[in-house]
N, C-alpha and C positions, 0 to 999 in steps of 0.2 A: 782319884782323878775325877774332875767334874765333867759334865756333859760337853761344855765348851772345849775342853782340852781334847776329849775324845773326838769331837767333830773336826777340830783343826788337824789332828793327827791323821784322820781318815780322808782329809780333803784331796791329797794327791790321787788316791785310789778312786775317789768319786769323779775327779776330772778325767781319769782314764776311762771310767765307765761311760761318761758323757761322750768322750771322744769316739769310743767304739759304737755307741748308738748312732751318732751323727753319720759316721762312715757307713754303717750297715744300712741305715735308712736311705741315705743318698744313693747307695749302690742298688738297693731294692727298687728304687724308683727310676733307675736308669739315668740319673742326673750326673752330669759332670760338675766339677768345681765351679765352672763358669755358669752352668745351668742353675745350681743352687744359689749362686751369688745373685743372679737375676731374679730368682723367685723370692729371695729373702731380703735383699737389700744389704747384705753383709758382703764385704769385699772377699775376693777369691783368696787373698793371702791370709786374712783372718780366719776363714773357714779351714784352710790348711793347717794353721796353728792349732785350732780347736781340735781337729781330727787327729793331730799328733799328740794331743795332751800337753802342749807346750805353753799354754796360756790359761789363766783363770778367767773364763768368760763371765760377763755380768749377766744379771737376770734379763735385762733389756735385750742384750745380744742373743741369749738363748731363746727368748721369746720370738725373735725374728726368724731364727733358724727353725724353731718348731713350726711356725706358721708356713715357712717355705717348704717344709717337709710334710705338712698336712697332719701333724700330730699335736698332742697337748704338751705343754711344758713339763708337766709332772712325769710323763713317760720317759723323758730323757734321763731321769735319775734312777730308773729301774736297774737292778742287777742284770748283767748280760744273760745269765742262766738262772731265772728266778726259781725259788723253791716251789714245790707243788703244794705246800701246806697252805690252808686257808687262813692261818693265823700269823700275824706279824707282831712279834714281841717288841716292846718299847726299845730295847737295846739294839734290835736289828733294823730299826727304821732309819734310813739314811737321812742325815742332816747336811745342809749346804748353806754357806754364807755368801751373799751377794757382795763381791768386792767393792762395788760402787756405792750402794746404799747401806750396807751392813745388815740388811734384813736376813733372818734365818728361816729357811723353809725345811719342813720335815715331811717326807712322804709317809703317811700313816697307813695307807691301804696295803694289804699283802700283794706283792708283785706277781705271784703265781696264779691269782684268781682271775678267771675270764669273766669280768663283769664290766658294764659300761661306765659305772661311776668310780671316781678316784677321790680320796680325801687327803688334803694337805693342811698342815698346821703352820702358821707363820707368826713369828715374833718380829715386830717392826719397831725400829729405834725411833726415839722422839725427833721430830723436826726433819725427817728424811722423806724421800719420795722415790718412786720408780714408775716408769712409763712403758707400757707395752703397746706396740703398733699392731693391734689385732686386725683381722680381715684377710680376705683372699685365701681362705682355707678350702680344702677339698670337701669338707663336710661341716655342718653347723656344730658348734661346741657351746654347751650351756654351762653356766657357772653360778654358784651361790656362795656369798661371803657372809659368814656368821661371826660377828664380833664377840669374843669371849671376855676380854679385858681391855679397858682403855677406850680410845676413840680413834676412828679412821675416817678419812675423807676419800671417797672413791668417785672419780669422774669417768663416766662412760660417754664418749662422744662429747656432746655439749651439756650433758646432764650431770650435775654434781650432787652427791649425797653425803651427808655427815652421819656416820654410824657410831652409836654408843653400844656399850655392853648389852648383849641380848638381841640387838638388831640384826636382821638378815636381808641381804640385797640379792635379788636374782637378776642375771644379765645374760646376754648372748655375746660371745666373743667375736663381734663383727665390726667393732669400732675401736679407735685408740682408747686405752684405759689407763688411768693414772691412780696409783695408790699413794696416799700421803698421810703421814701422822702429824697433825698440826699442833700437837701438845708437847709438853716437856716430860712425858712419861711414856714408857714402852707400851705398845698395843699388841694384843694377841688375838688372832682370828683363825677360823677354820674355813677352808675352801673345798667345796664339793664340785667336781668337774665331771661332765658327762657328754660325750659326743653323740650326735644324732645317729641312730642306727641306720645302716644302708637300707634302701627300699628292697622289699622282698620281691623276688622274681617269680 
């Protein structure tokens, strides 16, 4: 069985994992469904479907929910009870396909390690795009995109960058961001995400 088959077979479990995270985070922040709807721009009914695991949310929708909850998108894919091991084997790293764009993201970092940075690998189909409405987070979040294969066009606010293999773009997630593959070949890139640590008291 190839990785794609494994990923698709595991998709329902991953949707349930996402559902649990959204429910738990919303509860921990004392937000009602209406409150999270106002904070994220996602309708109350859609949030309810996501929390019950009854829909396959898109990357753009999950990005809105993550912003409304004040977390990174990558954190929504963690296992509910992460292992204590500092090592994440390739076969244990969860993969998820965006039903809208078809891009595949893989959480590379071990979920049980308490460190500020997270690493995600993305395989992006040719000719597709995805838009994240960043901004309005509780803390600053920094991100770097390192293209491993192919070409990506990344637009941060009004600034557009065309990245080829080996190029690395640093950004802060405080403006709308668009990822687009303008070519006829898949692109592969790594994303390193790190929230700003809270001020010491």
